[in-house]
C-alpha positions in Angstrom: 0.0 0.0 0.0 1.4 3.4 -1.0 0.9 6.0 1.8 0.9 9.6 0.6 2.4 12.5 2.7 -0.3 15.1 2.5 1.6 17.7 4.6 2.8 20.4 2.2 4.0 23.0 4.7 4.5 23.9 8.3 3.7 27.5 9.3 3.3 29.7 12.4 0.1 31.7 11.9 -1.9 34.0 14.1 -4.8 31.9 15.4 -7.4 34.5 14.5 -6.3 34.4 10.8 -7.4 30.7 10.6 -10.9 30.1 9.2 -12.9 27.5 11.2 -14.3 24.8 9.0 -18.1 25.4 8.7 -18.8 21.7 9.0 -16.7 21.2 12.2 -19.0 19.0 14.3 -17.1 19.1 17.5 -18.5 21.2 20.4 -16.4 22.2 23.4 -18.1 22.2 26.8 -16.9 24.6 29.4 -15.0 21.9 31.4 -13.0 21.0 28.3 -12.3 24.6 27.5 -11.0 25.2 31.0 -8.9 22.0 30.9 -7.3 23.0 27.6 -6.7 26.5 28.9 -4.9 24.9 31.9 -2.8 22.7 29.6 -1.9 25.6 27.4 -0.9 27.7 30.4 1.3 25.0 31.9 2.7 23.4 28.8 2.0 25.6 25.9 1.6 24.4 22.3 2.8 20.8 22.0 0.9 19.8 18.9 0.2 21.5 15.6 -3.2 22.6 14.4 -4.2 21.1 11.0 -5.5 23.2 8.1 -5.8 23.3 4.3 -5.1 26.2 2.1 -8.0 27.6 0.2 -7.8 29.0 -3.3 -7.7 32.6 -1.9 -4.6 31.7 0.2 -6.5 31.6 3.6 -6.1 28.6 5.9 -9.2 26.6 6.9 -8.9 24.6 10.1 -9.5 20.9 10.1 -8.3 20.2 13.6 -7.5 22.5 16.5 -10.6 24.8 16.5 -10.7 25.1 20.3 -7.0 25.9 20.7 -7.2 28.6 18.0 -10.3 30.0 19.6 -8.7 30.1 23.1 -5.5 31.8 21.8 -6.7 34.2 19.0 -3.6 36.5 19.2 -1.0 33.8 19.4 1.2 32.6 16.6 0.3 28.9 16.5 2.0 25.9 14.8 0.0 24.8 11.8 0.5 21.8 9.5 -0.9 22.8 6.1 -2.3 19.8 4.1 -2.6 19.4 0.4 -6.2 18.1 0.4 -9.4 19.0 -1.5 -12.8 19.7 0.2 -13.9 16.0 0.0 -10.7 14.9 1.7 -11.1 17.7 4.2 -14.5 16.4 5.1 -13.1 12.9 5.6 -10.5 14.3 7.9 -13.1 16.2 9.9 -15.2 13.0 10.3 -12.3 10.7 11.2 -9.3 12.4 12.8 -10.5 12.5 16.5 -12.9 9.5 16.3 -10.1 7.2 15.0 -7.8 8.2 17.9 -10.7 7.6 20.3 -10.9 4.0 19.2 -7.7 3.2 21.0 -7.9 1.0 24.1 -6.3 2.0 27.4 -4.0 0.0 29.6 -5.5 1.0 32.9 -2.4 0.2 35.0 -0.1 2.2 32.7 -2.6 5.1 32.7 -2.7 5.1 36.5 1.0 5.1 36.8 1.2 8.0 34.4 -1.5 10.0 36.1 0.2 9.4 39.5 3.2 11.2 38.1 1.3 14.1 36.5 1.0 17.2 38.7 -0.9 20.3 37.6 -1.8 23.7 39.1 -5.0 23.8 37.0 -8.0 22.6 38.9 -9.9 22.2 35.6 -7.1 20.0 34.2 -6.9 18.0 37.4 -10.7 17.4 37.2 -10.3 16.2 33.6 -7.5 13.8 34.6 -9.6 12.4 37.4 -12.5 11.9 35.0 -10.0 10.1 32.7 -9.0 7.8 35.5 -12.6 7.1 36.4 -13.3 6.1 32.8 -10.6 3.4 33.0 -10.9 1.5 36.3 -8.3 -1.0 37.2 -9.3 -4.6 36.5 -10.4 -6.5 39.6 -7.3 -8.8 39.7 -5.0 -5.7 39.8 -7.0 -4.2 42.7 -6.7 -7.5 44.6 -2.9 -7.4 44.1 -2.9 -4.1 45.9 -2.4 -1.9 42.9 -4.0 1.3 44.1 -6.8 3.1 42.5 -6.9 6.9 42.1 -8.6 8.4 45.1 -11.0 11.1 44.1 -12.0 13.8 46.5 -15.6 14.0 47.7 -17.9 15.5 45.1 -21.5 16.5 45.7 -23.6 16.7 42.5 -27.2 16.9 41.4 -28.5 15.4 38.2 -31.5 17.2 36.7 -33.6 15.2 34.2 -34.9 17.5 31.5 -37.7 17.1 28.9 -35.4 18.1 26.0 -32.3 20.0 24.9 -34.0 23.4 25.2 -34.9 22.8 28.8 -31.4 21.4 29.5 -29.8 24.5 28.1 -32.1 26.7 30.2 -31.4 24.8 33.4 -27.7 24.9 32.6 -27.6 28.6 32.0 -29.7 29.3 35.1 -27.3 27.2 37.3 -24.2 28.8 35.8 -25.8 32.2 36.3 -26.2 31.4 40.0 -22.5 30.6 40.2 -22.6 26.7 40.1 -20.0 24.7 38.2 -22.0 22.8 35.7 -21.5 20.5 32.8 -24.0 19.1 30.3 -24.6 15.4 30.1 -26.8 13.6 27.6 -27.6 9.9 27.9 
């Protein structure tokens, strides 16, 4: 099988000069935005955004929309791809979902998370959620491999009749100063 290299350039571009793709289907809840802000503040850019060059010379984002939105005045690293609109749509549909298909080795993840320290509460919360999504297998717990200990958390789940009511309840609670996140099952 012949694999083509579709990266035609690497550039540093002001984030607000990048055009978001109108068909980007990813949304970014407040908790994710805050965690990404924390990672950017503590680490900085450690991965390039992905874009394609349009006929008028502008760059259209395919990956990295949130990072560009959070740092509009920053010069950001961008991989410029040589792809047409149909290929761009395929990238939008598959880039993150294919990465999400990977399995996790819970024991290696726990060891890694034990060694990660952050000053960002939002990033710490995201890492605790990651640990909770990948519990250790029973046999490892019985061997004394320790689980991540999460601090006490007191939450309320409100069942809504639909998305509009969910949005209204969310906005009302945020307006009252509560830390909230949206969950759809």
